[in-house]
C-alpha positions in Angstrom: -36.5 72.0 85.7 -37.3 69.1 83.8 -37.9 70.6 80.8 -34.6 72.1 80.7 -32.1 68.8 81.3 -33.1 67.4 78.1 -31.6 70.7 75.9 -28.4 69.1 75.1 -30.2 66.1 73.1 -32.9 69.1 71.6 -30.2 71.0 70.6 -28.2 68.6 67.9 -31.2 68.8 65.8 -30.0 72.5 65.0 -26.4 72.1 65.3 -23.8 70.1 63.0 -23.0 67.2 64.7 -19.3 67.4 65.6 -20.2 70.7 67.6 -22.8 68.9 68.9 -20.7 65.9 70.1 -18.1 68.2 71.5 -20.6 70.8 73.2 -22.9 68.1 75.3 -19.6 66.5 77.5 -18.3 70.4 77.9 -22.1 71.2 79.5 -21.6 68.5 82.2 -17.7 69.4 82.6 -18.9 73.1 84.1 -21.9 71.0 85.9 -19.6 68.6 87.5 -17.3 71.4 88.6 -19.6 73.0 90.2 -21.4 70.4 92.0 -18.2 69.0 93.5 -17.0 72.3 94.5 -20.5 72.8 96.2 -20.3 69.2 98.1 -16.2 70.5 99.1 -17.4 74.0 99.8 -20.3 72.3 102.8 -17.0 72.2 105.1 -14.5 73.9 103.5 -16.2 77.7 102.6 -14.2 79.7 100.7 -11.8 77.3 99.5 -10.0 78.1 96.4 -9.2 76.6 93.5 -5.9 74.8 94.5 -7.4 73.7 97.8 -10.5 72.2 96.1 -8.0 70.5 93.9 -6.1 69.2 96.5 -9.4 68.2 98.8 -10.3 65.9 96.4 -7.0 63.9 96.3 -7.9 61.2 98.5 -6.6 57.8 99.1 -3.8 56.5 96.0 -4.2 59.8 94.6 -1.2 60.9 97.1 1.0 58.1 95.6 0.1 59.3 92.1 1.1 62.6 93.4 4.7 61.8 94.6 5.5 59.5 91.6 4.8 62.5 89.3 7.0 64.9 91.7 9.8 62.7 92.7 9.7 59.4 90.5 9.8 55.9 91.6 11.4 54.5 94.9 14.4 52.8 95.0 15.0 50.2 97.3 15.2 49.8 100.5 12.5 52.9 100.7 14.2 55.2 102.2 11.0 56.2 104.7 11.4 52.7 105.9 7.9 52.2 105.8 6.4 48.5 104.5 5.4 49.5 101.2 7.5 51.1 97.9 5.2 53.3 95.0 6.0 50.7 92.5 2.5 49.2 92.4 1.4 51.9 90.6 1.7 52.2 86.8 3.8 54.8 85.3 1.7 56.2 82.4 -0.5 58.7 83.8 2.1 60.0 86.4 4.5 60.5 83.8 2.4 62.4 81.9 1.6 64.7 85.0 5.2 64.9 85.6 5.9 66.1 82.0 2.9 68.9 82.4 4.7 69.8 85.8 7.8 70.5 83.9 5.8 73.0 81.2 3.7 74.6 83.8 6.3 75.2 86.5 5.4 76.6 90.3 1.7 75.2 89.5 0.5 72.8 91.7 0.8 68.9 91.1 -3.0 68.8 91.8 -4.3 71.6 90.0 -2.1 70.5 86.8 -3.4 66.6 87.4 -7.2 68.3 88.2 -7.4 69.7 84.7 -5.3 67.3 82.8 -7.9 64.6 83.9 -11.0 66.4 83.1 -9.6 67.1 80.0 -8.7 63.6 79.2 -12.2 62.3 80.2 -13.8 64.9 78.1 -11.8 63.6 75.5 -12.7 60.2 76.2 -16.2 61.0 75.6 -16.1 62.5 72.3 -14.1 59.4 70.9 -16.3 57.1 72.3 -19.3 58.9 69.9 -18.6 56.1 67.2 -19.4 53.4 69.4 -22.8 54.9 70.4 -24.0 54.5 66.4 -25.7 57.6 66.7 -27.7 57.4 70.0 -27.8 61.1 71.6 -29.8 60.2 74.7 -27.2 57.5 75.7 -24.8 60.0 74.5 -25.7 62.4 76.6 -26.4 60.2 79.8 -22.7 58.9 79.2 -20.9 62.1 79.2 -23.4 63.2 82.2 -22.3 59.9 84.0 -18.7 60.5 83.3 -18.2 63.9 84.3 -21.2 65.0 86.8 -22.4 61.9 87.9 -21.8 59.6 90.7 -17.7 58.6 90.0 -17.1 61.3 88.5 -14.4 61.8 91.0 -12.5 59.0 89.6 -12.0 60.9 86.3 -11.5 64.2 87.4 -9.1 63.9 89.9 -5.4 62.1 89.9 -6.3 58.6 89.4 -5.2 56.1 86.7 -9.0 55.7 86.0 -9.0 58.8 83.4 -6.3 57.5 81.4 -7.5 54.2 81.4 -11.2 55.2 80.4 -9.2 57.5 77.6 -7.0 54.2 76.0 -9.9 51.8 76.0 -12.2 54.0 74.6 -9.5 54.5 71.8 -8.9 51.0 71.3 -12.3 50.1 70.8 -12.5 53.1 68.3 -10.0 52.0 66.3 -11.5 48.3 66.3 -14.3 49.7 64.9 -12.4 50.9 62.1 -10.2 47.8 61.8 -7.2 49.7 62.0 -5.4 46.8 64.1 -2.0 48.6 64.6 -3.5 52.2 65.8 -5.2 49.6 68.3 -1.9 48.1 69.6 -0.4 51.4 69.8 -3.1 52.8 72.2 -2.9 48.8 73.8 0.9 49.6 74.6 0.2 53.0 76.7 -2.9 50.9 78.0 -0.6 48.2 79.2 1.9 50.3 80.6 -1.6 52.4 82.9 -3.0 48.8 84.7 -1.8 45.4 84.6 -4.8 44.3 83.4 -4.4 46.8 80.3 -2.0 44.0 78.9 -5.0 42.0 78.3 -6.6 43.8 75.6 -4.6 42.3 73.4 -6.9 39.3 73.6 -10.2 41.7 72.7 -7.5 43.2 69.3 -7.0 39.2 68.6 -11.1 38.7 69.3 -12.1 41.2 67.0 -9.8 40.7 64.0 -11.1 37.1 63.8 -14.7 38.7 63.9 -13.9 40.9 61.3 -12.2 37.5 59.2 -15.6 35.9 59.7 -17.6 38.6 58.5 -15.9 38.9 55.2 -16.5 34.7 54.5 -13.4 33.5 55.9 -12.8 30.7 58.6 -10.8 29.9 61.4 -8.8 27.9 59.6 -8.2 30.3 56.7 -8.0 33.2 59.5 -4.7 30.9 61.3 -3.1 31.2 58.1 -3.6 34.8 56.9 -2.5 36.3 60.2 0.7 36.0 59.1 0.5 38.0 56.2 -1.6 41.2 57.9 1.7 43.1 58.9 -0.4 45.6 60.9 -2.1 43.0 62.7 0.8 41.3 63.9 2.5 44.7 64.7 -0.7 45.8 66.8 -0.5 42.4 68.6 3.4 42.6 69.5 3.3 46.2 70.4 0.3 45.6 72.7 1.9 44.4 75.8 5.1 46.4 75.1 4.5 49.2 78.0 4.3 46.6 80.3 7.7 45.0 79.0 9.1 48.7 79.5 8.1 49.0 83.4 9.4 45.5 84.1 12.8 46.3 82.6 12.6 49.4 84.5 11.8 48.2 87.4 14.5 45.3 87.2 16.6 48.2 86.4 15.7 50.4 89.7 15.3 47.9 91.8 16.4 44.4 91.0 12.4 42.9 90.8 10.8 42.9 87.4 7.4 42.2 89.3 7.8 44.8 92.4 4.6 45.6 91.2 3.2 42.5 92.3 5.3 41.6 94.7 4.4 45.3 96.8 0.8 43.8 96.8 1.9 42.0 100.4 2.3 45.5 101.8 -1.7 45.9 101.0 -2.4 42.3 102.9 -3.7 41.0 99.4 -4.2 37.5 99.9 -4.8 35.5 96.9 -8.2 33.5 97.2 -11.4 32.1 95.6 -13.3 34.8 93.7 -16.7 33.4 94.5 -15.4 33.2 98.2 -15.0 37.0 98.3 -17.9 37.6 96.8 -20.3 35.5 99.4 -18.1 36.8 101.9 -18.7 40.3 101.3 -22.2 39.7 100.6 -23.0 38.2 103.8 -20.6 41.1 105.9 -24.2 42.7 107.2 -23.7 45.8 108.6 -24.0 46.2 112.5 -26.9 48.4 112.6 -29.6 49.9 110.0 -30.7 49.1 107.3 -27.7 50.9 104.4 -25.5 48.1 103.1 -22.1 47.7 104.4 -19.2 48.3 102.2 -18.3 45.1 101.8 -21.4 44.5 100.5 -21.7 47.5 98.4 -18.7 46.2 96.7 -20.0 42.8 95.9 -23.2 44.7 94.6 -21.4 46.6 92.3 -19.0 43.3 91.1 -21.8 41.5 90.4 -23.6 44.1 88.6 -19.8 44.7 86.3 -20.0 40.9 85.7 -23.6 41.0 84.5 -23.1 43.8 82.3 -19.9 42.1 80.9 -22.4 38.9 80.3 -24.9 41.3 78.5 -22.0 42.2 76.3 -21.6 38.9 74.9 -25.2 38.4 74.7 -25.2 41.6 72.5 -22.5 39.9 70.5 -19.8 42.6 71.5 -17.2 39.8 72.2 -14.1 41.5 72.0 -15.5 44.2 74.8 -17.1 41.3 77.1 -14.4 39.0 76.9 -11.6 42.2 78.4 -14.0 43.4 80.4 -14.5 40.0 82.3 -11.1 39.5 82.6 -10.4 43.5 83.9 -12.9 42.2 86.5 -12.6 39.1 87.7 -9.0 38.8 88.0 -8.9 41.7 90.8 -11.3 39.4 92.5 -8.6 36.8 93.2 -7.4 39.4 95.5 -10.7 40.5 97.4 -13.2 43.5 96.8 -10.8 46.4 97.4 -11.5 49.2 94.6 -14.0 46.9 92.9 -16.4 49.8 92.3 -13.9 51.9 90.5 -12.7 49.4 88.6 -16.1 48.8 87.3 -17.1 52.2 86.4 -13.8 52.7 85.0 -14.4 50.2 82.0 -16.1 52.1 79.2 -17.8 49.0 77.4 -19.7 48.4 80.6 -21.1 51.9 81.1 -21.5 52.3 77.0 -24.1 49.9 77.6 -25.6 50.8 80.8 -26.4 54.1 79.1 -28.0 52.8 75.9 -30.3 50.6 78.0 -30.8 53.4 80.6 -31.9 56.0 77.7 -34.6 53.8 76.2 -37.2 56.8 76.2 -36.8 60.4 76.6 -38.8 60.4 80.4 -35.3 57.3 82.0 -33.5 59.8 80.3 -34.0 63.1 81.8 -34.8 60.8 85.2 -31.4 59.4 85.2 -29.6 62.6 84.2 -31.1 64.4 87.3 -30.3 61.1 89.4 -26.8 61.6 88.5 -26.6 65.2 89.4 -27.9 64.4 92.7 -25.4 61.4 93.2 -22.4 63.2 92.0 -22.8 65.9 95.1 -23.8 63.0 97.3 -20.8 60.8 96.4 -18.6 64.0 96.6 -19.5 64.0 100.3 -19.3 59.9 100.5 -15.3 60.8 99.1 -14.4 63.2 101.5 -16.1 61.5 104.3 -14.1 58.3 103.6 -16.6 56.1 102.6 -14.6 53.1 102.1 -16.8 51.6 99.0 -15.6 53.9 97.3 -11.8 53.6 97.8 
């Protein structure tokens, strides 16, 4: 078994780089589908592809399906529940809604599942330049996203899919110093999740670091920034997605900040991140040795923050700042969903894969572990494990 796992890595020596970059994640697309279907099959023998796709639609997925099918709620909400669907940002549901118009008659979840897998595969391929030809880390990354413990987030109808892809596109564009293209991707990112708008800080910081690398100073950067049309456009375009959504909400229900005000329906109360972390860490299980869901979320949050700090030490300051903001801001409202917030930040998982793939033995062991955990975490997802929500 162990001799077969490194095949994707060794195969890169005998095939063109581009073909290897594309093929490695495709292998884990197939493996991941087989593993998750096997987990679903244990409780649903003989399930069809449509039943499989629908069965993995849990938690917030139902909200996205409704947006893709019927759009956003008016006010008051027709069903008179205490929450509208305005808290869920529009870009990815809109993409699936458009695909529904193209593939008429196909179930929404089948379309969304196929689209999510394709977009995640694209995200892995786009990330290749960020690995600096580290094949072992790239292979682990492909496995982590497509057949690893958190692959469920990236292969069903969740905005983590598009968030992952667009963040990767922004940093790939910044690596080429294409600030205008980075700003265009950032605009779509700001329409995908609220924290996406803060990637504008990464764009500005990367531009400054590039300026310093060319011998410039902070003072000269402030002077020359006004002559860089591409950079200025990139900065001003970056929050456009959020502003368009706010304008739509103002037109639709008269509240441009409905996505924020709607959080009350989920009982989100603003508080101290340190207080929430401490409360979660000290929320011990009633019996047994398995940490409670709160403790698991807290450990995941701390790990994400630690990786953000590590990115800073590795002189990847734009990524460190953006990831830190994306993790600390949600903590002001509690621990909910923090596990997928951490898993959905590609700079963190890319850096983690580099750490885990220091040698061939660790690469093989973590590949095997990812495949096993994909099955176990899918069972947990289906069984209502709160730490995964």
